[in-house]
C-alpha angles and dihedrals in degrees: 000000000000125000097039110192118254124266095259092057093044093049094048091048093050090047089052091052091050092052091046090059095054108114115241095239089061091063122085111283093242093044105045092161097046094115091044091053090047090052090048092054091052092048090052089052090051090050091052092049092051091056131220122328113265115252115244114197092194096058128058114238093217123088114261091219137264115339095009103272087200092070092114096033121092125359116282111226140198118275096244128159133033094284094053092045091052090050090051094051091046088053090054089052092046089051093053091045088052094052089044093055092046090051089055090049095252095130101167093052090045091053092051092054093047092049089049089052091055092047092054093047100041098098090050102033095122095047128108093250099045114032097084094049092046091053092046092051091050091046090054092048087050090054092046094053091044090056088052087053090241090133099168091055090047090050092052093054094045095046089050089055091051091050092048092051091051092047092049094048091048098046103031111006101178117121108272126224119274109239092243090062091074087073097045129092115247094258092057097051117126125260118253089250092056091045090053092048092052095045093050089050089055090052092047088054089051091055091047093053091046090054090055092048094049090048090052090050090051091243088140099169091053093043090053091049092052092043090053091048091050094050092046093050092047090056093044092052094038089236112133146105105240099220095043092046092050093049092050092048092049090049090051089053089063090059090053092047090053088051090049090242094139098166091055091045091051091049091052093049093047091050091046090053093050095047093043087057088065092062110120092002099080129024118258107266095221142003115280116282096246092065111105110226 
C-alpha cells in the first residue's frame, strides 16, 4: 500500500497496542487502568500526527444510525489516494480509542469513537482495506448496546455486520487487510492465509454475539443455530478456549433435549466431554470470545 505512515506514527501506534494488551491485574492495584490510559494518550498522539479527517462532499459526516442503514445505498468504493488512506488510518485509531474507553467503563465516549470510525469508513466499507474494521466496529457497538440492555439496537448492528460479511464474500471474497496492517511497512504485511484467519475470527465473533442476542430475545431456535455455527467454526479454525467451548456445547445440548432431539444432544455432550478433556493440557487457542478486539 502506498503512502505508508512515517516511523514515529508506526512506533507510537504499536506501543499503544502493546499497552492495550497489558492485563489489568498487572497494573498497580490503585491504578488498574494505568496501561489503558497510557495507550489512550499514545493513540491521541497518533491521531494528531495523522492530521484532520479529509472532508468528503459526497458523504454525510453524521452517522446514518444503528447498523448502517445505507448498506445498500450508494456504491462503496476503494480507499484510494492520500485522503482516503488518512481517513482509513484515522478510523483505525478511532476504533482503538472506542475500545479503550469501553474497557475503562466510559461507554458514552467509547460509543462516540466507534460511531466516528464507522462514519470515516462508510464510503469504503466494502473494500479490501476496510471491511474487517467496519465489521469489528459494528460488533463492538452491538456488544455495547447489549450491555445497556438495548437489545434491538444491538441486534441491528450485529445483523448488519453479518450482512456485510456475506456481501463481501459474495462480491469480492479475497482475504481483506487486518486493521493493524495500515500501520505496517509493506515488507511486514500479513500473508493472505493470516488475513483470512483473522477475518474469519471476526465473523465467528459476530455469530457468537448474535447467538447471545437471540437468546436474550427468547428466539431460542435461532440462538441455537448461531451457537452451533460458532462452535463448529471454532473447531474448524482451531480457535477456542477448551473450557468455554465445552460449557457452550453442553448448554446447547439442553436445547436439543428440550426439543426431543436426543441424537443431537448426545453429540453435543460427547463433543463437550472431549474438548473439556483438553483443559489444562493444551494452551487456549485464542482469547475468550467475549473479549472485544
